[in-house]
Each structure stands twice: as structure tokens, then as C-alpha cells.
ZAKE-678408 format. One record per residue (C-alpha): residue in three letters; x, y, z. Coordinates in nm, 4 decimals, decimal comma. Layout:
REM ZAKE-678408
<resn: ALA; u: X; v: Y; w: Z>
...
***
This chain:
REM ZAKE-678408
<resn: GLN; u: 0,0511; v: -0,0111; w: -0,0204>
<resn: VAL; u: 0,1378; v: 0,3261; w: -0,0832>
<resn: GLN; u: 0,1803; v: 0,5789; w: 0,1520>
<resn: LEU; u: 0,2579; v: 0,9019; w: 0,2097>
<resn: VAL; u: 0,4785; v: 0,9949; w: 0,5684>
<resn: GLU; u: 0,4873; v: 1,3207; w: 0,7149>
<resn: SER; u: 0,7041; v: 1,4473; w: 1,0045>
<resn: GLY; u: 0,8792; v: 1,7538; w: 1,0912>
<resn: GLY; u: 0,5993; v: 1,9815; w: 1,1967>
<resn: GLY; u: 0,5869; v: 2,1627; w: 1,5318>
<resn: SER; u: 0,5330; v: 2,5280; w: 1,7329>
<resn: VAL; u: 0,7411; v: 2,8028; w: 1,6689>
<resn: GLU; u: 0,7454; v: 3,1931; w: 1,7161>
<resn: THR; u: 0,7450; v: 3,4371; w: 1,4333>
<resn: GLY; u: 1,1197; v: 3,4169; w: 1,2483>
<resn: GLY; u: 1,1395; v: 3,0722; w: 1,3062>
<resn: SER; u: 1,1949; v: 2,7674; w: 1,0467>
<resn: LEU; u: 1,1103; v: 2,4539; w: 1,0332>
<resn: ARG; u: 1,1289; v: 2,1802; w: 0,8263>
<resn: LEU; u: 0,9090; v: 1,9433; w: 0,7026>
<resn: SER; u: 0,9377; v: 1,5879; w: 0,5420>
<resn: CYS; u: 0,7534; v: 1,3614; w: 0,3447>
<resn: GLU; u: 0,8662; v: 1,0054; w: 0,2724>
<resn: ALA; u: 0,6721; v: 0,7988; w: 0,0081>
<resn: VAL; u: 0,6685; v: 0,4399; w: 0,1164>
<resn: GLY; u: 0,5897; v: 0,2027; w: -0,1196>
<resn: TYR; u: 0,6235; v: 0,3571; w: -0,4607>
<resn: ARG; u: 0,8705; v: 0,5439; w: -0,6319>
<resn: TYR; u: 0,7916; v: 0,8544; w: -0,7608>
<resn: SER; u: 1,0285; v: 0,9269; w: -1,0304>
<resn: LYS; u: 0,8499; v: 1,1096; w: -1,2973>
<resn: ASN; u: 0,5736; v: 1,2627; w: -1,0839>
<resn: TRP; u: 0,4535; v: 1,5438; w: -0,9117>
<resn: MET; u: 0,5180; v: 1,5938; w: -0,5784>
<resn: GLY; u: 0,3410; v: 1,8549; w: -0,3622>
<resn: TRP; u: 0,3117; v: 2,0882; w: -0,0485>
<resn: PHE; u: -0,0415; v: 2,1946; w: 0,0499>
<resn: ARG; u: -0,1992; v: 2,3845; w: 0,3968>
<resn: GLN; u: -0,5226; v: 2,4583; w: 0,5321>
<resn: ALA; u: -0,6025; v: 2,6848; w: 0,8438>
<resn: PRO; u: -0,9065; v: 2,6896; w: 1,0575>
<resn: GLY; u: -1,1953; v: 2,8124; w: 0,8596>
<resn: LYS; u: -0,9798; v: 2,8465; w: 0,5207>
<resn: GLU; u: -0,9810; v: 2,6134; w: 0,1677>
<resn: ARG; u: -0,7055; v: 2,3972; w: 0,1741>
<resn: GLU; u: -0,4047; v: 2,5362; w: -0,0579>
<resn: GLY; u: -0,1018; v: 2,5045; w: -0,2612>
<resn: VAL; u: 0,1965; v: 2,6173; w: -0,0915>
<resn: ALA; u: 0,4956; v: 2,4518; w: -0,2996>
<resn: SER; u: 0,5679; v: 2,1787; w: -0,5703>
<resn: ILE; u: 0,8698; v: 1,9916; w: -0,7386>
<resn: TYR; u: 0,8595; v: 1,7683; w: -1,0460>
<resn: THR; u: 1,0746; v: 1,4920; w: -0,9171>
<resn: ASN; u: 1,2437; v: 1,4063; w: -1,2466>
<resn: GLY; u: 1,4563; v: 1,7183; w: -1,3037>
<resn: GLY; u: 1,3577; v: 1,8828; w: -0,9731>
<resn: GLU; u: 1,1637; v: 2,1866; w: -1,1159>
<resn: THR; u: 0,9692; v: 2,3925; w: -0,8579>
<resn: ARG; u: 0,6834; v: 2,5919; w: -0,8164>
<resn: TYR; u: 0,5657; v: 2,8380; w: -0,5156>
<resn: SER; u: 0,2500; v: 3,0100; w: -0,4197>
<resn: GLY; u: 0,3352; v: 3,3750; w: -0,3948>
<resn: SER; u: 0,2671; v: 3,3718; w: -0,0169>
<resn: VAL; u: 0,5590; v: 3,2024; w: 0,0418>
<resn: GLU; u: 0,8182; v: 3,2348; w: -0,2547>
<resn: GLY; u: 1,1228; v: 3,3518; w: -0,1200>
<resn: ARG; u: 1,0700; v: 3,1858; w: 0,2432>
<resn: PHE; u: 1,0075; v: 2,8180; w: 0,1816>
<resn: THR; u: 1,2060; v: 2,5731; w: -0,0417>
<resn: ILE; u: 1,0885; v: 2,2406; w: -0,1736>
<resn: SER; u: 1,3618; v: 1,9574; w: -0,2475>
<resn: GLN; u: 1,3645; v: 1,5619; w: -0,2769>
<resn: ASP; u: 1,6155; v: 1,3385; w: -0,2066>
<resn: ASN; u: 1,5710; v: 1,0551; w: -0,4514>
<resn: ALA; u: 1,7316; v: 0,7880; w: -0,2777>
<resn: LYS; u: 1,5369; v: 0,8342; w: 0,0462>
<resn: ASN; u: 1,2218; v: 0,8822; w: -0,1901>
<resn: THR; u: 1,1677; v: 1,1871; w: 0,0262>
<resn: VAL; u: 1,0077; v: 1,5678; w: -0,0594>
<resn: TYR; u: 1,1300; v: 1,8284; w: 0,2330>
<resn: LEU; u: 1,0058; v: 2,1820; w: 0,2621>
<resn: GLN; u: 1,2083; v: 2,3724; w: 0,4540>
<resn: MET; u: 1,0237; v: 2,6998; w: 0,5836>
<resn: ALA; u: 1,2176; v: 3,0225; w: 0,7089>
<resn: SER; u: 1,0576; v: 3,3462; w: 0,8080>
<resn: LEU; u: 0,7485; v: 3,1941; w: 0,9467>
<resn: GLN; u: 0,4510; v: 3,4263; w: 1,0084>
<resn: PRO; u: 0,1339; v: 3,3664; w: 1,2203>
<resn: GLU; u: -0,0393; v: 3,3341; w: 0,9078>
<resn: ASP; u: 0,1831; v: 3,0518; w: 0,8295>
<resn: THR; u: 0,0225; v: 2,8738; w: 1,0973>
<resn: ALA; u: -0,2195; v: 2,5762; w: 0,9300>
<resn: THR; u: -0,2138; v: 2,1827; w: 0,8849>
<resn: TYR; u: 0,0620; v: 2,0859; w: 0,6499>
<resn: TYR; u: -0,0113; v: 1,7859; w: 0,3830>
<resn: CYS; u: 0,1833; v: 1,6307; w: 0,1010>
<resn: ALA; u: 0,0304; v: 1,4970; w: -0,1677>
<resn: ALA; u: 0,1778; v: 1,3203; w: -0,4817>
<resn: ARG; u: 0,0666; v: 1,2950; w: -0,8236>
<resn: ASP; u: 0,0232; v: 0,9221; w: -0,9389>
<resn: ILE; u: -0,0024; v: 0,9975; w: -1,3214>
<resn: VAL; u: 0,3538; v: 1,0664; w: -1,4534>
<resn: GLY; u: 0,4403; v: 1,3305; w: -1,6824>
<resn: TRP; u: 0,3854; v: 1,7332; w: -1,6769>
<resn: ILE; u: 0,1315; v: 1,9289; w: -1,5631>
<resn: GLN; u: 0,0322; v: 2,2957; w: -1,6102>
<resn: ASP; u: -0,0724; v: 2,3769; w: -1,2295>
<resn: PRO; u: 0,0846; v: 2,1703; w: -0,9759>
<resn: LEU; u: -0,0712; v: 2,3657; w: -0,6894>
<resn: SER; u: -0,4180; v: 2,2590; w: -0,7724>
<resn: GLU; u: -0,5004; v: 1,9671; w: -0,5769>
<resn: GLU; u: -0,7145; v: 1,8497; w: -0,8364>
<resn: ASN; u: -0,4450; v: 1,7272; w: -0,9680>
<resn: TYR; u: -0,3266; v: 1,5076; w: -0,7103>
<resn: HIS; u: -0,4394; v: 1,1798; w: -0,6290>
<resn: ARG; u: -0,2337; v: 1,1081; w: -0,2938>
<resn: TRP; u: -0,2201; v: 1,2575; w: 0,0499>
<resn: GLY; u: -0,0013; v: 1,2639; w: 0,3654>
<resn: GLN; u: -0,1740; v: 1,2589; w: 0,6932>
<resn: GLY; u: -0,1132; v: 1,6278; w: 0,7601>
<resn: THR; u: 0,1199; v: 1,7910; w: 1,0170>
<resn: GLN; u: 0,0298; v: 2,0847; w: 1,2430>
<resn: VAL; u: 0,2430; v: 2,4051; w: 1,2218>
<resn: THR; u: 0,1986; v: 2,6736; w: 1,4524>
<resn: VAL; u: 0,3762; v: 2,9785; w: 1,4782>
<resn: SER; u: 0,3307; v: 3,2316; w: 1,7299>
<resn: SER; u: 0,3464; v: 3,5813; w: 1,7694>
***
């Protein structure tokens, strides 16, 4: 069974940093998009960052570009989200997602393009 296992959430103060990890267990995503999404209480889930596992092309939402970095370790079948300069508005449950269909897509930050989701990890930023 394919699973996305997330880790690394927690609580930090404004300006702090965290790194989230997402390990794909049971399947090697070698030519797929993988992404990080987040959902704050009372808000819709939004795409934060995504990476194309064949080549490493990345996309970021405007709200995190320059502060967050998505990366991959193919040997570990793991995608990371390094988050810096965290702000209270970054507080949310963060989800890892993977697209099961290989190949390029136009909008890798749209959740409708993803088929598999992790359980979510909480990030809380206090002011």
C-alpha cells in the first residue's frame, strides 16, 4: 500500500524555521509531481510548493516564495519543505501530496491534480 508519511511539524515563534519531510512508502515517484498544501482553520486548502521529481523543477505560491524551499532526496524517496521566516499566517495543517500519473501538468499547485495525500502535520507560529 502506498503511503505518504509526513513529519517535522511543530510550534515556533515568528521568524523561526521548520523543515517538513514527506516519505513515500511503497512507491517510487520518479516522474511525478509532489507537493505541499496547507489548510488553516476556516480556510480552503491551498497549494504551497510543488516539485517535479524528474528534474527538480519547482513552483511556489506567492505567499511563500522566497521563504520556503521544496527539495527532494531521490535515494530516500522523500520530499522536504524548508520553511524560514515563519509568520503567524503560516499556521496551518500541512499536507504532502503526490500525483500518481507521470508527466508534466500545467498547474502543479492545484489540489485537483493530486491523487494521494499524507495525514497532515500541524505547524503553529506564535507572535
